[in-house]
C-alpha positions, 0 to 999 in steps of 0.5 A: 478455611472455606471462607478465604477460598470463596473470597479468592474465587470471588476476587478472581471472578471480579478481576476477570469480569473487569478485565474482559471489557478491556480485552474486548476493547483491545481486540476492537482496536486491533481490528480497527488498526488492521482495517486502516492498514488494509485501506492504506495498502489498497490506496498505495497499490492503486497509486502505484498502479496509476504511476505504473501506467503513467510511466508506461505512457511516458516511456512509449512517448519517449520511444516515439520521439526517439524513433522520429529523431532517428528517422530525421537523422537518416533523412538529413544524412541522405540529403547531405549525401545527395548534395555531394 
Protein backbone atom coordinates (compact mmCIF):
# COMPACT_ATOMS: atom_id res chain seq x y z
CA UNK A 1 0.00 0.00 0.00
CA UNK A 2 2.88 2.37 0.68
CA UNK A 3 4.45 1.88 -2.74
CA UNK A 4 1.44 3.14 -4.79
CA UNK A 5 1.21 6.25 -2.59
CA UNK A 6 4.91 6.92 -3.12
CA UNK A 7 4.46 6.46 -6.87
CA UNK A 8 1.56 8.91 -6.87
CA UNK A 9 3.58 11.49 -4.96
CA UNK A 10 6.54 10.98 -7.29
CA UNK A 11 4.28 11.36 -10.33
CA UNK A 12 2.74 14.51 -8.85
CA UNK A 13 6.14 16.03 -8.12
CA UNK A 14 7.36 15.13 -11.60
CA UNK A 15 4.28 16.73 -13.17
CA UNK A 16 4.75 19.90 -11.11
CA UNK A 17 8.43 19.98 -12.00
CA UNK A 18 7.65 19.75 -15.71
CA UNK A 19 4.83 22.30 -15.53
CA UNK A 20 6.83 24.94 -13.63
CA UNK A 21 8.97 26.04 -16.63
CA UNK A 22 5.85 26.29 -18.78
CA UNK A 23 4.19 28.50 -16.18
CA UNK A 24 7.34 30.62 -15.90
CA UNK A 25 7.49 30.95 -19.71
CA UNK A 26 3.84 32.00 -19.81
CA UNK A 27 4.56 34.61 -17.13
CA UNK A 28 7.47 35.92 -19.17
CA UNK A 29 5.25 36.13 -22.25
CA UNK A 30 2.64 38.04 -20.29
CA UNK A 31 5.26 40.48 -19.05
CA UNK A 32 6.55 40.91 -22.59
CA UNK A 33 3.03 41.56 -23.85
CA UNK A 34 2.50 44.15 -21.13
CA UNK A 35 5.76 45.88 -22.06
CA UNK A 36 4.76 45.97 -25.72
CA UNK A 37 1.34 47.31 -24.78
CA UNK A 38 2.88 50.07 -22.70
CA UNK A 39 5.25 51.01 -25.53
CA UNK A 40 2.43 51.15 -28.06
CA UNK A 41 0.28 53.19 -25.68
CA UNK A 42 3.10 55.63 -25.04
CA UNK A 43 3.77 56.04 -28.75
CA UNK A 44 0.08 56.58 -29.46
CA UNK A 45 -0.15 59.18 -26.71
CA UNK A 46 2.90 61.01 -28.07
CA UNK A 47 1.44 61.00 -31.58
CA UNK A 48 -1.84 62.27 -30.17
CA UNK A 49 -0.09 65.07 -28.30
CA UNK A 50 1.76 66.06 -31.48
CA UNK A 51 -1.48 66.04 -33.46
CA UNK A 52 -3.11 68.16 -30.79
CA UNK A 53 -0.36 70.76 -31.08
CA UNK A 54 -0.65 70.77 -34.87
CA UNK A 55 -4.42 71.14 -34.58
CA UNK A 56 -4.03 74.09 -32.24
CA UNK A 57 -1.56 75.75 -34.63
CA UNK A 58 -3.95 75.25 -37.57
CA UNK A 59 -6.83 76.65 -35.55
CA UNK A 60 -4.79 79.69 -34.55
CA UNK A 61 -3.76 80.29 -38.17
CA UNK A 62 -7.37 79.95 -39.31
CA UNK A 63 -8.43 82.42 -36.65
CA UNK A 64 -5.83 84.92 -37.87
CA UNK A 65 -6.96 84.46 -41.50
CA UNK A 66 -10.58 84.93 -40.45
CA UNK A 67 -9.68 88.09 -38.53
CA UNK A 68 -7.80 89.46 -41.56
CA UNK A 69 -10.77 88.72 -43.82
CA UNK A 70 -13.07 90.47 -41.38
CA UNK A 71 -10.85 93.57 -41.32
CA UNK A 72 -10.63 93.51 -45.12
CA UNK A 73 -14.41 93.37 -45.40
CA UNK A 74 -14.76 96.33 -43.01
CA UNK A 75 -12.27 98.38 -45.04
CA UNK A 76 -14.08 97.52 -48.28
CA UNK A 77 -17.38 98.57 -46.75
CA UNK A 78 -15.89 101.89 -45.55
CA UNK A 79 -14.42 102.55 -48.99
CA UNK A 80 -17.78 101.90 -50.66
CA UNK A 81 -19.56 104.23 -48.23
CA UNK A 82 -17.06 107.03 -48.95
CA UNK A 83 -17.73 106.70 -52.67
CA UNK A 84 -21.46 107.39 -52.22
